[in-house]
N, C-alpha and C positions, 0 to 999 in steps of 0.2 A: 346412584351416580357416585363415582369415585371422588373422594375429597383429596385435594392436593394443596398443601400448605407451603407457602413461599416465605423465605427469609431474605431480606434485601441487605446488602452491604453498600451503603451509599445512596443518598437521595438528592443528588445534584441534578444537572440538566438531563442526563440520560435516565437516571433513576426515576425522576418525576415524570418524564415522558412515558416511560414504561408503565408506571403506576396509573397514569391517566388513561392509557390505552386499555389496560386491564379493567378499569372501572367503566369506561365508555362502551366497551365491546363485550361486557361480561356475558350477556345472553348468547351472543354469537360464538364466543369462545367455548362456552359450555356445550353448545350444540355440536361444535366441531371436534371437541375432545372427549365428550362424555364425562367431563370432570367438573367438579365445583372447585374453582380456583380462588384461594384467599391468600392474603398477605398477613402473616401472623406478627412479624417483628421486623424492624429495620434498624440498622446501626448507622448513626450519623456522627459527625465530628463535634457538632455543637448543638446540644439539646435545646438551648434557648433561642436558637436562630429560627425565624419564621420560614416555613417551607413554601415553595411555589406550587405545591400540589396538595390534594386532599389526603390527609393521613388519618382520618377518622377511623377508629377501630384497629389501628396498627400500634403495637407497643414499640416505642422508640427507646433505644439504648445507645450508649456510647462505646460499647465493647464488641468489636466485630467477631472475635472468637466465640463470644457467647451466642451470637446468632448462628455461627457455623456449627455449633454443637447443641443447639436448642432442641428440646424434646418435641416441640410443636412445629418443627420445620422439616419438610421432606426434600425441598429443593432450595439450594442457596444460590442467590443471584448476586454475583460479585461485580459491582460497578464502581469500586473505589479507585482503581487504577494503580499504577506503580508496580514495583517488583520487590518491595520490602515486606511490609505487613501482609500485603495481598497474597504472597506465597504461603505464609503461615496460615492464613485464613482458609485458602483453598485446600491446602493439605489437611487441615483439621476437619474440614467438611467431608472430604473424601474418606478419611479415617473413621469418621462418625457414620459412614454409610449414606451420606447425602449426595444426591445428584447436584451438579454444579453447572451454572450458566454464567458465562463471563464475556465481557466486551474488551478484555484487557489484552491487547496485542503484544505488549512488552512482556507480560507474564508468560504468554504462550511461547513467544520466540526465544526467550531466555531460559525458561524452566519447564516448558511444555512436555518435553520427552519424559522427564521423571514423573511429573504430575499425571500425565495420561497413562503411563505404565502402572502407576499406583491405582488409578481409577479402574483399569481393567482387572487388576488383582482383587480389588474390593467389589467388583461387579456393579459399579455405578457409572452413570453417563456424565461426560463433560461436553457441553455444547458451546459454540463460540461464533455463531453467524455474525454477530455485531462487531466482531474484532477487526473486520476488514470492510472498508467501503460503506460504512453506515447502513443505510436501508436497502442497499443492493443485495439480493440473495445469491451472492457469488459462491459462498461455501456450499450451499445446498445444490447449486447448479453443478459444481464440480463433483460432489460426492454422489449425487443422485441423477440429475437430468442428463449428465454427460458420462455416466458410469460405464456405458458401452463403448467408450472411446479410449484409445491411447492419446493422452494429451501431448501435443508436440510443443506448444508454447503458450504462455500467458503473458499479456502485456497490459499494463493499466496505469491510469491516472488515479493514484490512490492517496494523494495528499491534497486536500482542497486549498490549503494556504498557498502552496506553490502554484497550483493551477490558477488561482485568483491573481497572484502577482504577475505571472507570465502573460495572462490575458490583459491586465492593465498596462503592462509595459509595451504592449503592441499599439497603444494609443499614442498620438502625437505628444511629444513633450514629456513623456513619462520615462523614468529610469529607476533603477533598483532601489536606491535609498528612499526617495519620496513615496514610492509604492509600498515599501515595507512599512513605513510610518503610517500610511493610510490603512493598511491591513491590520495593524495593531489598534488603531482607533476604532475600527469596525468590529474588533474582537475576533478576527480571523487568524491573527498571529499573536503569540504571547509576547509579554514584555521582553523576555529572553527567548528569541525565536529560533535558536539553533536546532532544536529538536526537529522542526519542520524544514527550515531552509537548508540544512546540511544533510537531509535525507535519512535521518535516524528513524523517524516515524514510519516512513515508507518502507524502510528495510525490515522492520518488524512485521509489517503486513505482507511483504513479499515472501518472507520466510514461511509464513502460514500458507499462502497461496501455493507455493512450490511444493510444500509437504503434502497438501491435499491433492494437488494436480498430478504429482509424480509418485506418490507413495513412498516418500523419503523422510528421514527424521527431520524434525525442526532444527534449523541451524542457520546462523549468519556467518559462520566461519568461512572465510575466503570470499564472501560476497563483496562485489565492487559497490561502494556507497559514495555517491557524489550528490551534492545539492544543486542549488540554482545560482549560487553566488558568482559564478563565472559568466553568467549570461548577461549581456548588455542589450540596451535598446537598439544599438547598431546591428547586432547579430540578428535580433528579431526582425528588423527591417530588411536585412539582406535575405533572410530565410523567406520572407514574404515575396520578395522579388524573384526568388528561385522557385516559388510554388510550394513552400513548406510553412509549417508553424513549429515553433519550439515548445515542447511539452516536457514536463518532469515525469519520467516513466519508471515503473518497476517492471523489469523483464525477467522472466524465467523461461529458458529454452532448453529442451532436451536434445542432446547430441549423442553420438555413438560412444564418445569417451567420457561423458559426464553431463553436468548441468551448468549452463551459464546462469548466474544470478547477479543482477546489477540494478542499481538505482542510479539514474542518470538524467541529465537534460539532453534532449535529442531533437533533431529535425524530423518531422513526420509529414509526409505528403498531404496537402490540403484535401486530396481526394479521399483520404481515409476518414472514416467516421470518427475515429478517436481524436483526430486533429481538430474536430469541430465541437468538442466538449469543452466549454469555457467556464470562467468564473470559479465558484467553489464546488462545482459538480465533480463527481467521480465517474469513472468508466473503466471497465475491464473487458479486454478482448481475449477470447480463448480459441485456440485452433486444435481440433481433434481430428484423428485420422479417418473418422467416419462422417462426422457432421460438417467438417470444414471450419470456417471461422464464424464465431458468434460474438455479439457485443451486448454487454449489460451496463446500463447507465442509470444514474439517479443521484440523489442527495447522499453525500459521503459523510455527513455529520449532522448534528442537531438532535435535540431531545426526542422529537416525535419520529423522524426517520430511523435513528439508531434504536429507539425504543421499539419500533416495529420489528426490527431484527431480533431483539431480545425476546419479544413476545412470540415470535415464530419458533424460537428455541423452547420456550415454555410449552407451547402447543405440542411440539415433538416429544418432549420429555413426558408430558401428561399422557399422551397417547401410548407411549412406550410403557409407562407405569401401569396403565389400565390393561394393556394387552399382555404384560409380563415379559416384553421383549426389550430388556434394558441393557443388553450386552453389545449393542451396535458399536463398532470401532469409531472413535472420535475422528480419526484421519481417513476413514474409508476402508482401511485394512488394519488388522491387529498390529500392535506395536512390534511384536517379534517377527512380523512378516515384511517390515519396511525394507525397501531396497537400499543397498549401500552404494548409491551412485555418488561419485565425488563432485564437489563444486569446483569447476574449472578455474584456473587462475585468469586474471584479467588479460594476461598476455595472449591467451588463446581465444579471446572474443573475436568473432567474425562479423564485421559490419562495414558500412561505408562511412566516410568522414567529410566534414565541412571544415575548411580552413579560411581564415581571413587574415591577410598579410598587408601591412602598410610598408611600402617599399620605396626606395629611391627610383624615380622615373628615369631609367637609363637602359640602353640597349643590353640585351642578354640576361636581364634579371629573371624573366619568366623561364628562360631556357635553363638557368641554374636550378631553379626550383623543380622544374619538370624532370631534370636529370636525377636529382636526389630521390624523387618519388619513383622514377623508372628503375633506379638501381635496386629498389626493394620490391619490384614487380607491381608497382601501384600506377594505375593510369588515371588521367583526369577525365571525368565523365562530362563535366560542365564547368564553364568559367565565366566570370564577370569581371570587368575592369573599369575602375572609375579614376581617371587622372585628375590631379590637382596641379595645374600648370604654375600657379603662383608659388607653390612650395616645392616644385620640381619633384613631386611625389605621386604615388598612385596607390589605390587600394585594389588588391587582387582577392577575389573570392573564388575558391575552388571546391568542387565536389568530386570525390574519388569513387572508384569501384569498391566492391566488397573485398576486404582483405583481412588478414589476421592482425590483431592489434600490435603484436610484437614488431611486425614489419613496419606498420605505420609509425610507431614510436621511434624506431631507428631512423626513419626518414625525417621525422619531425625534429629530432635532435640535431641532425645535420643541417636542416633548413634554418633552425633557430640560430645556428652559428654563422650564417651568412652575414657579411658586412653590409649588405644592401637593405637590411631590415631597419625600420625606423622605430619600431615598438615590438613587444613580444607577440608571437603568433597566437591568434585566438582560434580555437578549434572545438568542435563538438561532433558527436556521433550522429549518423543518419540512419533512421530505422524505417524500412519499407514495410515491415510487419507482414511478411509473406513466408 
């Protein structure tokens, strides 16, 4: 039986989850891989801190580079996160001829092209199933299960914090600020939550999904990145009235002229399975030209779910080592064969739109708004009106047809200048996912 020795960088939540799975399922993993898998060494920040997992028989050090270059390590499992020291660690491991497994989405999104090219040059594998959507095997699905398809689009709920907050905001009496505070209390959101609520975390994951789905270089250059801070409980209630839910989505869509890449809050029809994925769960829909649309859903974070994805990569690397087939491209195609498809500017996005307008309740207001939309070739597909006679005001809620964003933005600017408005226009995109 082939012996495979692992070196861990980080024994936090995911590291300990991974180690627990390796110990609990050792016999099963040996049967599936034909390998005897051991953990030789692990780098941790604080050697004196008690661990939440059994580290018996593992040498603990506080130098990640030492693990990356250790003689008794065949595979480096990088679970430290970040894009500072982690880049140096992964580069050192590759240069030392070690295979690398990582859950680090920021590392891949920002430095992946160079690191994966280096890995191909050195003849080692880099695997990253755990970098997107926790325990959901979406990378493997795109690279292997759907490899016979041209992928048309990928759309997903890929940040559990945002999904939890939007789910809670749909409950009576809940709005953004108190829900964020509760998410922080529960540990779903960080004390400084901008990485999640401003869409940065999801943008890293979307860059990885798009690269694997379309065979393009890893990039966020030109990606539309929006968070959930503009969503209010009022918008969620109106969406519900119209037959939609508001979700924070990462969307990658192939078009003839390039690729749409966007992280955004959007209305999704309740009839879509993706609209019914709530709380901290993740889900990814993929549309291929042969298979049609498929959905992958499950836990998007946590030690054991994410550890499950890390162990899946360990299994793949072990089998590859035993069989001698360690040159499989990390992104599904060799780095020098990636397609140079441009990321389209947000002005070229094609989607429908939701608008909520608080206006003076007077004759001709709706006609003015309709005229500004019509001037840009935009039609109103559905409308709701809620008058407030005491304030001589009304709330208008409109859904448009699918148009190019540049046209919508021109119309929006003209509508925002109307004197009949009592507050700024609230608007969101509408995604029918077809």
